[in-house]
N, C-alpha and C positions, 0 to 999 in steps of 0.2 A: 679128875673123878668123872667117871662115866657118866654119862646123861641119860635121867631118867627118862621116860616114854610118857608121853601125855598124848590121849585123843588128838588126832589133826582132823579140820573139816576143809570142804570147799568154800571160799570166801569169794560171793559172786557166784557168776556162771562162765569167766574166760579161762579159767585155770587156775588162779593163786589158791594155792594149798598151806592152811597155817596151823599152829597148834591152837587147840579151843580155847585157851587162854592166852592174850596177850599180855604185855607188858608196857604200861604206860611210864615213859622217863620224865613226863615235865618236873613233877615233883621235886629230883634229884638236883635239879640247879636253881632252886627255890622260885616258888609261886606263891602258896598259900603259907610256907614256913623258909626258914633260912636253906641255902644250899648246903648240902653236904659234902665234906671233901672229897676230892677227884678220886683217892685211894678207893673209899667207901663206897662211892656212886661206882665206881667200876665193880667193886665186890658184890654191890647188890644184884647188878645186871648181869653177872655171871653166876651167882647163886639161882637167879631165875631161869637161866640156860640151862643148867645141872638141874635142874626140877624137871626140865621137859619144854619150856617156854620156848619157842622159836620164832615169836613174832612180838617186833618192838617198835613202838610209836616213838616218835619225836618231831619237834618242827625248829624251823629257824627263827620263829619266834621264843621259842625256850631259852632264856639266858640274858638276852640274845644271841644265840649261836652256840653259847658252852654246852648247851646239851647234845646237839649235835656231834661235837667234839670229842663230848664225854663218851657216847655212845659208840663212836667209831673206834673209839681205844680201847674199850671193853671187849670189842668183838672182833679185834686183830689177830688173834691168835686161833679163833673160830673158821672153819670152811664157809666163804662165802656162800656155798649153796645150801648149807645146814639151817641157814636162818633168813627169814622175811623182814625186811626194814622199811617203816614207812615213815614218810616227812610231810611236811607240809609248806606252804608258801599263801602270802596273801594278807599277813598283818603286817603292814609298815612300820609302826611304832604305834605311839600311844601321844595325844596332848590333851589341851583342857577339855578338847571337844568328846574326848574318848579314845576309842580305838581307829586307828588311820587305815584301810584297807585298799588294797591295790590288787587289781587283776589282770592290767594290761597285759598283751601277748611278750613284751619287752622284758616286763618286769617278772613275768613266770619264769622265762628262760634265764635270764640273771640269778633269779633267785635257787633255780635248780642246780645251777653247773655250780654256784657256790656251795650249795649243800652237798653236792658231792664230793667236792676238796674238802668239806668239814668230816664229815662221815669218811674220807678215806678210799671211796668205793668207785668204782665202774659205771654203777646205776642203782635205783631204788627201787624196790619190788612194786609199794605202792604209793603213788605221790596225790595227796590231797590239797585240794585249794580250801585253805585253813577258813576262810571268810568269802563272800560274794561280795562283789563290789559291782554297788547298784549303777555306778556310771558306766561301766562297761558292759555290754550285751555276753550273756554268758556263753552263746557260741565262739565270740573272739577268743575267750580265756579258752575255751575246750580244743578251738583250733590250733594253738599254740600247744597246749598239753598233749593232744593226737600226733604233731610232728615231734616231741619228745618221745614219745612211745617210737616212732617209725626210726628213731635215731638209735634208741635200743637204750637211752640214759633213764628212761623209765617203763618199767614192764605194764602196769596196771594203774587205771585212774581212779582217784575217789575224791568226794567233795564232803565239806564239812558244814554243819549248821546251815544247811540250805533248806528252802522251800520245796514242797512237792512240784510245783509249777516248775522251779529252776532245774530242780533232777530230772526230769521229763523232757524239757529242752538240751540240757547238756546232754543226757543219754542219745538223744538222734543225732550228735555229732559225733560223739565216740561213745562206746561202751563204757558205765561207769561200774565198775567193780563192787565197790563198797561207799556206804555211807556213814561220815562218823558225827553220832549225837549224842546229847544227854540222855541215859535211859537207867534207871533204878527204880526200887521200888519207892521211890521219894519222888520221880519225875517221868510222868508216863503220857504228856500229851502227844509224843510221835505216833503212839497208837492209833490216833485217830486217821491219819493221812499218809504219813511216813511209810510207815510199817506197811501196809498194803499195799503201797505204791511200788516199795521195791520188791517186794514178793512178785507183782505181778511183772517186773520188768527184769527178775534175775539178779538183785544187786543185794550184796551182803551187808548188815550192819554191825559195826563197831561201835559198842555202847563208851562212851566214858565217864567218869565218875559213876560208876557202878554201886561205889558205896556209897551214895548221895553226898559228894563231897566232904566224906571224910565221917558225915554222921552214922554211920554203922561200923565204924571202925573201931569202935571201945566206947565204954563210958568216958574217959578221959578225953576224948573229941568232942564229946557233947557238954561235959561239965566244965572244962576250960579249955582255953585258947592259946597257943605262944602269943607273946608280945607280938605286933606288929603282923601277925598273920592277916592278910586278905578276908578270910573266912568271918573276923572280927565284924566286918562291914554287911555281910551276907544276911537279907533279910528272915533266913530259918535259924540265926545264929544271934539275933536281937532280940532285946526286949522281950515283949508278953509272949512272941512266937518262942523263943527259946526256952522258955518256962513252960510251954505248954509241949515243946516236943522233947524236953526230959520226961516228962510222963509218959509220952507215947514212946518213947527210947524202950523204959522200964518194962512197957506191956511187951515190947518186940523183945528185951531182952528173956523174960519169962517164958515167952513161946520159945525161943530158940533152947534154952535150957530143957524144955519139956522134949524136944527133938535129939538132944546132946551135943549140940553145937553152939557156936557163938552167934552173935548177931552180925558181924561181917561175914561170915561162912554161909548164912541164911541169906542175907541179901545178895551176894554174889553169884549162890546156886540159884536163887530165885531167876538170874538174868540168862544164866547160863541154860535153862529150864526152856528160854522162850523159843529156842529152835535152833537148829544145825547150822543156820544162815547166820547166826548171833556171835560175835566173840567179843566179849568185854576185856577192856585193858585196865585193869585195877595198877594201882602204883606202889608206892613205897611199902604197903603193907601186905608186901607178897607172900607171907608166911603163912597167910591163911589159905595159899593153893594147895598145900600136900595132900591134906585130907579131902578134898572135892570130889574125888573120883566115887569114895563111898557116900559122901555126902547126896552127891548127886544121882546115885543110882537106887538108894535106900529111904533116904529122907525127904527129897522132894516128892515123889508120887503122894506121898501121906500129905505135905504140907498142902500141896495142890489143891486136896480135896477138902482142904480145911480152914482156910486160909485165903481171903483177898485184901490187899492192901492198895487202897485209893489216896493220891494226893490230892489235897484242895489248892486249885493255884489262885483262887481267890484270897484265901487266909495265908498261904503259903505256910501251912502246916501238915502234919501227916495224919491222914484218921485211917485208922484200922478198923475193918469190918468183918466180922466172923459169919462165917456161914456153918 
């Protein structure tokens, strides 16, 4: 099947060019839901590629490890220069106290080399420090990432879930190409300091969970969750918050009907509309991407004039304000 064409943009200012929409592979090996069979996962990734996506995001923590293996298998028959692969290191595991984060130079190098082996690739296009190790100066972590770039194992460097101060300090050691943060109609706190800083420094933004951790994916995601899903413990999906959010979803659904699109299309198109330096990475609900060209060019200019959506971080529910 011939690959469809999708708009391409520069991510950051160091030369990385990617499809305007990326694909987040995390959900294929199970986080919020059960893992999909390997052949089904490969098929999803190939459908994304056939639809024009060339930017794929994974991490050693997904699976763990199996997500990188899956992505490597799916892209094995694709010329390497036609895709841009991002992976991450820094999450060493979990214990009773929560997430274990490591950013020592030795750990970063070991993880990178192991990821390359699992992906069956000679280099990764974009390598993220997945979380920031507060016990290690970011300058030390970045020093090792810089060496990996110099050795050709990594082309560009990124940070995920980093503070503005950390981003600035890291960028002083080696240029940061992209920052990956949660950003959607539902989660907009990065607009206060992270987005302005990224634009000041010429850093691209890769929003994860652009569909509000599935909230905008469809009524089924709002009204019922699969048993065992981690989302069942998320504040947005529990108790009184969930009941309020169901009402708000209905309002969003009505608005999307008005513009002839789905809530998921509306939510993703809003993220796309934030700028050419923004490349969201929706996951397994990829089918929403097919109509986004029309959505982006014809519907969003109207929506931008008629709607502003603000999240309430205090109450962890979505508030819609119309103007």
